Backbone bond lengths (Angstrom), bond angles and torsions (degrees), N, CA, C in turn:
res aa  C-N    CA-C-N  psi(-1)  N-CA   C-N-CA  omega(-1)  CA-C   N-CA-C  phi
1 X - - - 1.454 - - 1.517 107.02 -
2 X 1.326 114.26 133.47 1.472 118.26 175.53 1.556 109.63 -69.37
3 X 1.348 114.40 144.00 1.454 118.68 -178.16 1.514 111.51 -61.79
4 X 1.334 117.36 134.09 1.461 121.40 -177.30 1.554 108.40 -96.29
5 X 1.346 116.06 155.82 1.434 120.28 -177.41 1.543 110.77 -108.66
6 X 1.366 114.20 146.39 1.452 121.19 170.46 1.498 105.81 -112.74
7 X 1.415 113.38 121.72 1.476 119.23 -172.51 1.546 109.86 -124.85
8 X 1.323 116.37 108.45 1.479 116.46 171.22 1.499 112.01 -64.54
9 X 1.318 118.26 143.07 1.436 123.10 -179.31 1.535 107.91 -116.10
10 X 1.340 114.30 124.61 1.511 118.31 177.69 1.513 107.47 -111.73
11 X 1.335 114.93 107.43 1.461 121.47 172.86 1.512 106.35 -82.06
12 X 1.318 115.24 113.67 1.487 120.84 -173.22 1.534 109.70 -108.26
13 X 1.394 114.23 130.63 1.452 120.02 177.71 1.544 105.35 -136.85
14 X 1.296 116.82 121.71 1.465 122.60 179.26 1.529 111.23 52.63
15 X 1.331 116.06 43.03 1.426 120.16 175.96 1.510 118.86 79.86
16 X 1.366 116.98 4.44 1.443 121.59 178.14 1.531 110.24 -125.37
17 X 1.346 114.46 152.81 1.452 119.88 174.70 1.514 107.42 -82.58
18 X 1.326 116.23 133.74 1.475 122.51 177.51 1.479 110.21 -130.12
19 X 1.334 115.30 161.36 1.498 120.48 177.75 1.481 107.80 -151.64
20 X 1.325 114.52 141.08 1.452 122.46 179.52 1.559 111.14 -134.20
21 X 1.353 114.98 -162.13 1.434 123.82 177.95 1.524 108.23 -124.95
22 X 1.316 113.87 124.55 1.500 119.71 -178.22 1.566 110.75 51.60
23 X 1.339 114.60 41.21 1.448 123.21 176.21 1.531 113.60 71.13
24 X 1.355 116.81 13.32 1.442 119.79 -178.62 1.527 112.22 -129.70
25 X 1.311 118.15 167.98 1.460 123.58 176.17 1.535 113.64 60.60
26 X 1.309 115.78 53.26 1.447 121.61 -174.12 1.518 110.65 -70.60
27 X 1.350 113.95 140.65 1.469 120.67 174.24 1.522 107.94 -133.12
28 X 1.313 113.50 153.77 1.460 121.86 -178.50 1.544 111.63 -63.61
29 X 1.339 116.86 135.48 1.437 118.66 -179.35 1.510 111.52 -125.80
30 X 1.327 119.77 1.70 1.421 119.53 173.33 1.538 115.07 131.79
31 X 1.304 115.96 -177.62 1.467 124.56 -179.08 1.487 108.95 -86.48
32 X 1.357 118.22 125.42 1.464 120.38 -173.34 1.547 113.32 -62.85
33 X 1.345 116.56 -37.51 1.459 117.86 -178.96 1.563 110.16 -66.71
34 X 1.298 115.49 -43.76 1.466 119.59 179.66 1.516 110.39 -63.75
35 X 1.299 119.70 -42.49 1.459 122.68 179.76 1.536 110.39 -67.30
36 X 1.336 118.39 -41.11 1.436 123.39 -178.85 1.547 108.21 -62.98
37 X 1.403 116.76 -43.83 1.449 120.09 178.65 1.519 110.97 -60.87
38 X 1.312 116.67 -42.91 1.477 121.39 -179.20 1.543 110.57 -63.21
39 X 1.326 115.38 -48.09 1.473 117.20 -177.12 1.544 112.11 -66.14
40 X 1.302 117.15 -33.27 1.439 120.59 176.75 1.489 110.25 -65.03
41 X 1.337 117.41 -41.96 1.498 121.09 178.55 1.520 111.45 -68.30
42 X 1.349 117.34 -30.56 1.458 120.32 179.94 1.501 113.46 -76.73
43 X 1.321 117.33 -16.86 1.464 118.95 177.47 1.541 115.61 108.67
44 X 1.341 115.63 24.38 1.466 119.01 174.69 1.521 111.48 -58.26
45 X 1.309 118.59 144.12 1.435 120.09 -179.67 1.547 112.67 -83.61
46 X 1.278 116.33 -29.60 1.450 123.48 177.60 1.536 107.34 -151.89
47 X 1.303 116.71 172.80 1.447 124.69 170.24 1.521 108.60 -132.10
48 X 1.364 113.94 138.78 1.435 118.40 175.27 1.529 109.20 -119.27
49 X 1.384 115.25 129.10 1.440 119.56 178.20 1.544 107.10 -113.81
50 X 1.315 116.46 123.74 1.457 118.32 176.92 1.539 110.29 -119.20
51 X 1.306 114.27 121.29 1.471 119.88 175.96 1.530 109.63 -80.83
52 X 1.292 114.70 100.62 1.497 115.57 -174.51 1.511 111.15 -81.58
53 X 1.360 120.42 -10.66 1.412 122.54 174.98 1.554 109.83 -76.42
54 X 1.334 115.10 -43.83 1.424 126.80 173.00 1.518 112.58 59.92
55 X 1.342 120.95 19.60 1.449 124.67 170.40 1.504 107.30 -85.93
56 X 1.362 117.12 165.90 1.453 119.91 177.66 1.502 110.82 -58.02
57 X 1.340 117.17 -45.62 1.458 120.22 -179.85 1.533 110.98 -63.63
58 X 1.295 116.57 -41.58 1.481 119.82 179.14 1.521 110.88 -62.60
59 X 1.364 116.13 -42.64 1.448 118.89 -177.78 1.535 110.84 -66.98
60 X 1.346 117.58 -36.33 1.444 120.79 178.96 1.546 109.75 -64.23
61 X 1.344 117.05 -36.60 1.404 121.00 176.04 1.495 113.88 -65.41
62 X 1.352 114.03 -41.91 1.455 118.60 175.98 1.493 114.59 -64.50
63 X 1.326 115.91 -40.44 1.457 118.51 178.65 1.560 111.95 -61.85
64 X 1.280 117.24 -36.25 1.464 122.13 172.98 1.526 111.98 -59.78
65 X 1.376 113.68 -43.93 1.464 118.04 176.74 1.547 110.31 -61.86
66 X 1.322 116.15 -41.87 1.458 119.29 -177.95 1.557 109.35 -64.66
67 X 1.319 118.12 -39.34 1.440 121.08 177.60 1.547 109.27 -60.26
68 X 1.299 117.74 -46.25 1.457 120.43 179.27 1.489 111.53 -60.57
69 X 1.323 116.97 -44.51 1.460 121.87 -175.83 1.570 109.97 -70.06
70 X 1.348 116.47 -41.96 1.431 118.61 -177.63 1.522 112.33 -63.30
71 X 1.340 116.16 -25.33 1.413 119.86 177.24 1.519 113.13 -73.76
72 X 1.294 117.09 -15.32 1.504 121.35 -176.02 1.485 117.39 -114.62
73 X 1.343 116.42 -27.17 1.467 118.16 -175.52 1.496 110.04 -113.93
74 X 1.361 112.95 160.13 1.456 118.10 -173.16 1.530 111.28 -130.66
75 X 1.318 114.38 44.69 1.465 121.64 173.06 1.524 107.83 -126.92
76 X 1.320 115.91 157.87 1.516 117.40 -177.88 1.500 112.01 -59.51
77 X 1.363 114.41 143.26 1.452 123.62 179.43 1.479 107.52 -117.05
78 X 1.352 117.67 129.19 1.497 123.85 170.69 1.486 108.48 -112.31
79 X 1.348 116.11 130.67 1.468 124.47 -177.89 1.489 108.72 -117.61
80 X 1.339 116.10 130.91 1.517 120.33 175.55 1.496 110.07 -142.54
81 X 1.360 111.94 167.78 1.439 120.38 -180.00 1.509 111.45 101.84
82 X 1.321 117.86 115.33 1.440 122.92 174.80 1.531 112.98 77.14
83 X 1.345 118.86 11.23 1.448 121.06 177.94 1.528 108.06 -90.19
84 X 1.284 115.89 113.92 1.472 121.93 -169.19 1.524 113.32 -121.52
85 X 1.329 118.46 -1.80 1.416 121.57 -176.44 1.565 109.89 -157.69
86 X 1.325 114.59 169.20 1.473 120.35 177.04 1.529 107.97 -64.87
87 X 1.372 117.52 -31.45 1.441 119.49 179.51 1.509 111.23 -67.03
88 X 1.380 116.79 -39.86 1.440 121.15 175.08 1.542 109.80 -61.54
89 X 1.322 116.66 -40.85 1.430 121.78 177.67 1.513 110.14 -61.18
90 X 1.326 117.37 -42.40 1.432 122.00 -178.36 1.548 110.36 -63.06
91 X 1.307 116.64 -42.05 1.434 120.90 177.20 1.509 111.75 -58.90
92 X 1.337 114.95 -44.22 1.488 118.64 -179.56 1.504 111.45 -65.32
93 X 1.326 116.16 -42.14 1.508 120.91 -179.80 1.480 108.75 -66.27
94 X 1.329 119.94 -39.27 1.470 123.59 -178.51 1.591 110.18 -67.68
95 X 1.344 113.16 -26.32 1.483 118.77 -177.79 1.520 109.96 -79.81
96 X 1.379 115.68 -14.83 1.462 118.31 -179.76 1.516 115.41 126.55
97 X 1.330 117.45 -1.29 1.443 118.54 177.79 1.554 111.12 -70.48
98 X 1.305 118.06 146.64 1.441 123.76 174.60 1.509 112.61 -94.35
99 X 1.356 116.17 -22.36 1.432 121.69 175.25 1.537 108.06 -161.69
100 X 1.339 114.67 162.44 1.465 118.36 -179.19 1.502 111.15 -123.93
101 X 1.326 113.75 154.30 1.438 122.52 178.24 1.516 111.69 -111.87
102 X 1.346 116.73 134.93 1.485 119.26 178.08 1.474 108.63 -131.21
103 X 1.357 117.12 146.60 1.429 121.90 -178.67 1.531 108.91 -133.83
104 X 1.329 119.35 -81.21 1.461 122.36 -178.86 1.510 113.54 -58.28
105 X 1.318 116.57 -42.19 1.497 119.18 -178.04 1.506 111.55 -62.90
106 X 1.333 117.83 -36.14 1.471 121.41 179.81 1.527 110.84 -72.59
107 X 1.351 117.68 -34.99 1.459 120.90 178.13 1.526 109.96 -67.24
108 X 1.311 116.06 -37.55 1.437 121.76 177.30 1.546 112.77 -70.66
109 X 1.292 115.16 -37.87 1.467 122.08 -174.65 1.516 109.20 -139.67
110 X 1.343 119.63 81.30 1.494 119.84 -177.04 1.514 113.66 -57.89
111 X 1.340 117.99 -27.92 1.441 120.48 -179.57 1.547 112.66 -61.36
112 X 1.341 114.99 -19.44 1.504 119.11 179.00 1.525 110.12 -60.01
113 X 1.321 118.80 -32.99 1.451 121.80 177.89 1.505 111.56 -60.50
114 X 1.345 115.14 -43.74 1.481 118.67 -179.81 1.527 110.49 -67.91
115 X 1.311 116.90 -38.56 1.460 120.94 179.34 1.485 110.93 -64.06
116 X 1.295 116.97 -41.36 1.497 120.01 -178.79 1.472 110.83 -71.09
117 X 1.354 118.13 -38.39 1.462 120.72 177.34 1.474 112.23 -66.08
118 X 1.354 115.99 -35.80 1.495 119.17 179.53 1.573 109.48 -69.38
119 X 1.339 115.63 -30.90 1.471 117.52 -178.19 1.538 113.05 -80.85
120 X 1.334 117.28 -38.32 1.455 119.52 -173.97 1.524 115.18 -127.17
121 X 1.306 117.36 -7.10 1.494 120.72 -177.64 1.529 110.75 95.86
122 X 1.339 114.17 147.67 1.488 118.70 -174.93 1.484 111.90 -60.89
123 X 1.346 118.18 -28.90 1.469 121.43 -176.88 1.517 111.01 -64.11
124 X 1.295 117.93 -15.71 1.502 122.36 179.35 1.497 114.35 -99.08
125 X 1.408 116.21 1.11 1.457 121.75 -174.98 1.541 108.40 -113.10
126 X 1.322 116.72 115.28 1.432 124.02 179.79 1.524 107.90 -111.88
127 X 1.267 116.94 121.07 1.525 120.76 174.91 1.523 106.91 -87.88
128 X 1.314 118.88 121.38 1.443 123.89 175.20 1.540 106.42 -96.17
129 X 1.319 115.53 124.81 1.437 121.34 177.39 1.552 109.46 -116.92
130 X 1.317 114.11 114.25 1.457 119.81 173.59 1.541 107.16 -91.11
131 X 1.316 114.67 103.73 1.454 119.58 -171.17 1.508 110.84 -109.53
132 X 1.354 115.90 141.77 1.451 123.56 177.64 1.482 109.91 -135.54
133 X 1.345 115.22 135.04 1.478 119.29 178.85 1.524 109.04 -68.10
134 X 1.314 117.77 130.27 1.464 120.89 -179.08 1.546 113.78 -118.30
135 X 1.318 114.78 1.18 1.483 117.95 -179.46 1.505 109.13 142.25
136 X 1.333 113.90 -152.44 1.460 119.01 -177.88 1.518 108.59 157.00
137 X 1.319 115.28 167.02 1.462 121.49 177.13 1.467 110.00 -139.11
138 X 1.355 116.70 154.47 1.447 121.15 179.11 1.513 112.49 52.77
139 X 1.329 118.32 37.00 1.443 123.68 175.44 1.563 112.44 75.10
140 X 1.296 117.48 3.52 1.479 122.53 -179.55 1.478 109.15 -100.62
141 X 1.379 118.30 114.32 1.444 119.93 -177.37 1.549 111.42 -74.34
142 X 1.333 113.12 157.75 1.466 118.87 174.55 1.494 109.49 -128.28
143 X 1.354 115.22 132.69 1.439 121.83 177.14 1.560 110.31 -117.31
144 X 1.296 113.35 138.97 1.524 117.71 175.86 1.496 109.51 -106.02
145 X 1.332 115.80 149.79 1.438 122.33 173.33 1.535 110.03 -83.51
146 X 1.293 117.22 125.48 1.464 121.98 -177.81 1.542 107.68 -103.91
147 X 1.316 116.43 150.48 1.424 124.80 176.68 1.512 113.76 -116.33
148 X 1.335 115.48 176.07 1.469 121.53 176.50 1.580 111.19 54.80
149 X 1.288 115.70 53.32 1.477 121.02 177.29 1.527 112.43 65.82
150 X 1.302 118.35 34.32 1.455 119.88 178.18 1.508 116.64 84.46
151 X 1.352 114.15 6.06 1.524 117.33 -172.04 1.521 111.65 -91.92
152 X 1.316 120.53 -25.13 1.405 122.75 -174.25 1.549 113.38 -119.54
153 X 1.290 115.75 124.34 1.480 119.64 176.01 1.532 109.15 -81.91
154 X 1.347 115.00 117.86 1.451 121.32 -179.17 1.522 111.61 -77.75
155 X 1.323 117.12 -15.67 1.438 119.39 -177.26 1.523 113.04 81.40
156 X 1.332 116.75 -0.36 1.466 121.81 -178.11 1.481 110.91 -86.86
157 X 1.322 118.34 133.19 1.440 121.43 173.79 1.534 110.13 -62.59
158 X 1.354 119.13 125.56 1.421 121.56 -173.63 1.557 112.76 -65.13
159 X 1.330 115.66 -34.84 1.472 117.57 178.55 1.515 113.27 -69.86
160 X 1.321 115.35 -40.08 1.460 120.41 177.88 1.532 110.28 -65.71
161 X 1.347 116.11 -37.62 1.435 120.35 179.94 1.514 109.81 -66.54
162 X 1.299 116.66 -40.27 1.486 119.96 178.72 1.559 110.70 -60.61
163 X 1.296 116.54 -45.61 1.477 121.59 178.58 1.546 109.19 -58.80
164 X 1.304 117.39 -50.41 1.426 121.90 -176.61 1.530 109.82 -60.17
165 X 1.319 114.25 -47.15 1.502 117.92 -175.84 1.500 112.73 -63.70
166 X 1.292 119.88 -35.59 1.449 123.24 175.98 1.523 110.09 -64.20
167 X 1.299 116.91 -42.63 1.501 120.28 177.77 1.494 109.41 -62.49
168 X 1.320 119.86 -33.60 1.438 122.83 -176.88 1.558 111.65 -79.23
169 X 1.319 115.96 -20.59 1.491 116.68 176.57 1.503 117.23 141.62
170 X 1.327 117.70 -4.57 1.498 118.73 178.39 1.522 109.60 -65.28
171 X 1.346 118.19 131.73 1.418 120.57 -177.88 1.523 114.46 -102.34
172 X 1.360 114.97 -0.07 1.463 118.76 -178.66 1.531 107.12 -161.78
173 X 1.323 118.39 152.56 1.440 122.27 179.98 1.528 107.01 -117.73
174 X 1.336 117.33 125.06 1.467 121.43 169.39 1.525 105.16 -100.98
175 X 1.306 115.49 109.06 1.490 122.21 -169.36 1.528 109.45 -103.14
176 X 1.310 114.36 106.12 1.510 119.17 -177.97 1.537 110.59 -102.90
177 X 1.276 117.32 122.27 1.461 122.14 176.10 1.540 108.31 -88.74
178 X 1.352 116.39 111.42 1.449 119.61 177.71 1.502 110.52 -63.24
179 X 1.362 116.00 -38.86 1.455 121.23 -177.22 1.526 111.27 -61.15
180 X 1.347 115.84 -35.46 1.525 119.21 -174.69 1.470 112.21 -96.19
181 X 1.328 121.59 -16.32 1.452 124.60 -171.79 1.540 112.82 -52.23
182 X 1.301 116.05 122.06 1.434 123.98 172.02 1.548 113.57 72.23
183 X 1.305 118.76 2.62 1.445 121.14 -175.87 1.526 114.21 -81.75
184 X 1.329 114.99 -24.88 1.480 120.13 -176.77 1.481 112.16 73.60
185 X 1.334 119.68 9.98 1.456 124.39 -178.49 1.494 113.27 -89.03
186 X 1.312 116.37 -4.57 1.494 119.67 178.20 1.505 110.64 112.56
187 X 1.316 115.02 160.51 1.427 122.93 178.37 1.531 110.24 -71.31
188 X 1.329 115.94 155.54 1.507 119.63 173.92 1.502 107.47 -79.39
189 X 1.316 117.13 91.76 1.451 122.41 -176.01 1.492 111.87 -64.75
190 X 1.327 116.88 -37.44 1.490 118.19 -179.53 1.503 111.98 -65.08
191 X 1.338 114.95 -40.84 1.505 119.52 175.69 1.520 110.76 -62.44
192 X 1.340 116.73 -46.09 1.407 123.13 -179.62 1.545 110.54 -57.43
193 X 1.310 117.01 -52.37 1.500 119.25 179.89 1.493 111.95 -61.43
194 X 1.358 118.03 -38.75 1.427 120.91 -178.52 1.500 112.71 -60.72
195 X 1.340 115.97 -45.25 1.456 120.51 -177.85 1.541 109.09 -70.62
196 X 1.292 118.17 -39.75 1.481 121.96 178.07 1.559 110.28 -58.28
197 X 1.269 115.08 -39.07 1.484 120.13 -179.21 1.527 111.06 -70.03
198 X 1.366 115.30 -25.78 1.425 119.48 -171.41 1.560 114.09 -89.84
199 X 1.356 115.79 -23.45 1.480 118.51 -175.00 1.503 111.13 -126.14
200 X 1.329 118.34 157.23 1.437 123.47 -179.66 1.500 113.84 -97.89
201 X 1.310 116.67 9.21 1.505 120.27 -176.83 1.508 110.91 -109.71
202 X 1.333 120.63 162.67 1.458 123.56 179.73 1.537 113.06 -58.48
203 X 1.359 116.18 140.91 1.420 119.95 177.93 1.541 108.94 -121.38
204 X 1.344 114.47 129.17 1.480 121.20 177.55 1.469 107.08 -101.06
205 X 1.375 117.67 121.96 1.419 123.17 179.20 1.502 110.14 -83.09
206 X 1.329 118.38 135.68 1.493 121.97 -177.11 1.508 109.47 -143.56
207 X 1.319 114.69 140.26 1.456 122.13 172.61 1.508 114.21 104.22
208 X 1.330 115.26 110.78 1.493 119.08 171.56 1.499 118.32 114.85
209 X 1.332 117.22 -7.28 1.481 120.01 -176.44 1.522 111.26 -58.16
210 X 1.352 114.84 119.01 1.467 120.04 -178.86 1.524 111.70 -127.94
211 X 1.320 118.20 -19.24 1.446 121.25 -179.22 1.578 108.60 -141.19
212 X 1.313 113.63 161.34 1.448 118.47 174.86 1.525 111.80 -62.36
213 X 1.320 113.90 -36.28 1.516 119.18 -179.51 1.488 111.33 -63.26
214 X 1.302 117.06 -36.34 1.453 122.14 -179.75 1.547 110.78 -68.46
215 X 1.345 115.49 -39.51 1.426 118.44 178.37 1.534 112.25 -67.05
216 X 1.358 114.82 -42.93 1.473 118.06 176.35 1.546 110.64 -62.12
217 X 1.305 115.71 -42.63 1.442 120.79 -178.28 1.524 113.13 -59.16
218 X 1.328 117.82 -42.36 1.479 119.26 -176.61 1.550 112.53 -69.46
219 X 1.363 113.34 -18.21 1.462 119.34 179.81 1.529 112.50 -94.82
220 X 1.333 118.97 -21.26 1.461 121.00 -172.97 1.561 109.00 -78.33
221 X 1.340 113.30 143.16 1.482 119.16 175.42 1.538 109.75 -80.71
222 X 1.332 117.73 171.13 1.459 119.70 179.89 1.542 110.74 -63.17
223 X 1.316 115.07 145.16 1.450 120.89 -178.49 1.510 114.97 100.81
224 X 1.339 114.58 -15.87 1.483 119.59 -177.74 1.532 111.79 -98.68
225 X 1.300 116.51 -22.96 1.462 121.12 -177.22 1.543 109.84 -159.14
226 X 1.300 116.83 155.94 1.426 121.10 176.47 1.502 112.74 -65.94
227 X 1.335 114.08 -42.62 1.496 119.44 177.86 1.548 108.32 -104.64
228 X 1.268 118.18 101.10 1.449 122.82 -175.11 1.522 111.08 -127.55
229 X 1.369 114.51 155.29 1.456 116.23 -178.53 1.539 112.24 -127.52
230 X 1.361 115.78 -28.36 1.472 121.73 178.11 1.549 113.28 62.41
231 X 1.358 117.79 22.38 1.432 122.15 175.09 1.518 110.54 -62.68
232 X 1.324 116.59 154.07 1.493 119.86 177.51 1.495 111.54 -80.03
233 X 1.298 117.98 -22.15 1.484 122.68 177.90 1.485 112.21 -155.01
234 X 1.289 116.84 157.41 1.510 121.04 177.28 1.477 108.17 -119.55
235 X 1.335 116.57 129.97 1.466 122.39 173.30 1.515 107.13 -89.12
236 X 1.311 117.17 135.86 1.436 122.56 -178.24 1.541 108.22 -133.33
237 X 1.343 116.45 134.47 1.466 120.12 179.41 1.527 113.80 -128.60
238 X 1.315 116.34 -79.65 1.438 121.00 -174.29 1.540 115.85 -52.24
239 X 1.315 115.31 -44.59 1.500 119.71 -179.27 1.494 111.23 -56.28
240 X 1.344 115.76 -36.22 1.450 120.33 -177.86 1.515 110.79 -86.11
241 X 1.285 118.96 -46.16 1.505 121.35 -176.39 1.502 111.64 -59.76
242 X 1.336 117.40 -36.30 1.470 119.56 -174.64 1.557 113.00 -100.39
243 X 1.347 114.12 18.30 1.457 119.81 173.39 1.501 119.74 67.88
244 X 1.360 115.15 24.19 1.458 119.20 -179.78 1.519 112.26 -80.17
245 X 1.308 116.90 -21.88 1.460 121.99 176.81 1.515 108.52 -159.44
246 X 1.349 115.05 179.58 1.483 121.68 179.40 1.522 107.50 -128.81
247 X 1.329 114.98 165.85 1.462 120.77 174.28 1.527 110.19 -59.06
248 X 1.307 116.69 -43.49 1.478 118.72 -178.78 1.544 111.86 -64.18
249 X 1.304 117.45 -40.05 1.475 119.82 177.52 1.522 110.36 -62.33
250 X 1.366 114.65 -42.45 1.460 116.79 180.00 1.513 112.27 -61.64
251 X 1.349 116.27 -43.99 1.467 120.38 -175.90 1.511 109.22 -68.77
252 X 1.322 118.61 -42.31 1.484 119.08 -179.67 1.523 111.19 -64.06
253 X 1.298 117.49 -40.69 1.447 120.47 -178.93 1.530 108.89 -67.91
254 X 1.351 116.78 -47.66 1.470 120.59 -178.54 1.527 109.30 -59.12
255 X 1.321 117.91 -41.98 1.472 120.25 179.81 1.515 111.48 -63.61
256 X 1.355 115.64 -35.82 1.481 119.59 -179.03 1.518 111.73 -66.36
257 X 1.351 115.86 -21.78 1.454 121.40 -179.32 1.542 113.00 -94.67
258 X 1.342 115.01 -4.29 1.422 119.38 176.91 1.543 115.95 111.49
259 X 1.325 117.28 4.61 1.443 120.76 179.56 1.547 109.43 -82.54
260 X 1.309 115.84 133.64 1.433 120.36 174.10 1.507 110.43 -82.60
261 X 1.300 117.75 110.65 1.458 120.39 -174.62 1.533 108.68 -111.47
262 X 1.367 115.24 168.84 1.428 118.85 -179.50 1.570 109.29 -98.38
263 X 1.299 116.65 137.56 1.482 120.13 177.26 1.486 108.67 -119.58
């Protein structure tokens, strides 16, 4: 089994880390530099910073945070939110990001993915998909890709969008379940498996982590658990920010269940 990654996610707004439920009801969760330093020391495999304000002012604040963090930590940094051009990507990379995440801007202009991949390589281009279940027929669920922080339904099938985006140049998928986000009820395993089957690139599962068992489950391949996801990485936020667990506890538990983790 390929080693799986545990990635803390810092949703940053006006220089502070915040967290909500289903993208709503945000509350303060701490200082991003302090949290990043803590997660680096605990053994996080990567860090993801998402500018949920996504205005020019908000992005400038986030880039300053990234500069401060990049000077102190030595794990890959992914920056997303408000990145609308190759120039925006360049600013993030110059600030210390190792890769960038795009969502709304790629939905508006899919060619942006190709432009970014040409400039920095597909390994630096992460497509963030905010997916919400909208129905289905014959027992087959349908998820749509939402834009603008999960507020607008684009009408695009999330699986089809993932396939198209990878062909255009996305080297990784950050898969956010709007239905599960912040609920603690667990990742959307069906969504995770569906996207993994559709694309040949790594998939990061995001949204819903409430227990160590759920984190292990979304990483386990079939045959290891009844509820499995086989994601390449798990994004974790609330559980870590509010002190309910640590990176080390997550890794030890996941390994005890059969997940190959990085030490």
